[in-house]
Residue, then its C-alpha position, 0 to 999 in steps of 0.5 A: x500500500x502507498x503511505x501517502x494520504x494515510x492517517x496515522x496515529x502515534x502514541x509516545x511520539x514526542x521523542x525517540x522511535x515515535x518521533x522519528x516514525x512521525x517524521x519518516x511517515x510524514x515525508x512519505x505523505x502521511x497525515x500524522x496525529x501524535x500524542x505524548x505527555x510533553x506538549x512542548x515536544x509535541x509542538x516542536x515535532x508538529x512544527x518541524x513536520x509542517x515546515x517540511x511540507x507535511x501535515x500533523x496535529x497533536x493532543x497531549x496524551x497519557x496512555x494510562x488514561x483511557x479518556x485521553x487516548x480516546x480524545x486522541x482518536x476523536x481528534x483524529x476522526x474529527x479532523x481527518x475522518x478516519x484512522x488508517x494506522x494506529x502505532x501503539x508506541x508509548x513505553x517505559x522500562x524500569x528494570x531491576x530484580x523484582x525484590x528491588x522494584x517498587x510497587x509504583x514501578x511495577x504499576x507503571x510497567x503494567x499501566x503504560x506497556x500493557x494497558x496503554x496498548x489495550x486502550x489505544x487498540x480499544x479506542x481505534x478498533x470501532x473506527x476501523x470496523x466502521x471504515x472497513x480497514x485499518x492497521x494496528x502496529x505495536x511496539x514490542x521488544x526483543x524482550x517479547x522473546x527473551x528473559x534475562x535477569x533484572x528484565x523479567x518484569x519488563x519482559x513480562x509486559x512485552x510478552x503480554x503485548x505480543x500475546x495481545x497483538x496475536x490475539x487481535x490479529x486472529x480476532x480481526x481476520x475477515x475485517x480487513x484489519x492488519x496487525x504488526x508487532x515491531x520487536x527491536x533489540x537495543x535502540x538509542x532512545x531516552x527509554x532508558x531514562x525510566x530506569x530508576x536506579x541512577x547507576x544502572x541508568x548510566x550504565x545503560x545509557x553508555x551501553x546504548x550509546x555504543x551498541x544501540x540501533x538508531x530510531x531510523x532503523x525502527x521507523x524503516x521497519x514500520x514503513x516496510x510493514x505499511x507498504x506491503x499489499x493489502x492482502x499481506x500481513x507482516x505479523x512481527x518484525x524482530x530486529x536487532x544488532x547482529x552482535x546481540x546474542x539474546 
């Protein structure tokens, strides 16, 4: 399919993968509707897209609040009349042993990484059903497949997301709604700022700065999934550095 003129909603769009995907898709002619918590960054992103001749709007969106997620979809529909693509991209990654993570961190993991995906999908599906088409893309992780010490709680949310997306894929067969899970390894974004332990956060930043893929690589994977013929479903893209062993 051509990306030009498709209407794409992206959560977690203020930085990193979400921001780069919005820029990449707008350059291909998509109309992008971006949501995140930080309004100043959303305003900057929309201004950059418009400066480059693209079309974009935004709404401040906390994906842990279903009303705000619904408002993002409603803004899209009231402006453009349809939701061709939803990219559930928002996520957090506080890591550590279960014994060391706080209850607040555990709740944040579930609220953002799991409920955020459920809320976005729940809000977008009725519109896609009504229009007779749609594509739901969700940010998974290499941790959707591999569990390592101190990442078990984060991985559990990504395993859940993988299950949700495959379930939705099967439920929507016959509805002309495609589902794609993007599962990257280490990516050079500010996701690692959500690691609460300052020592681990700094170690992660240093590792990512050297070994992390750039967000453009993941944005390219999104583009690939969207450009396939309507009868082809790219169900999952697992993408990681060739040196990443697990």
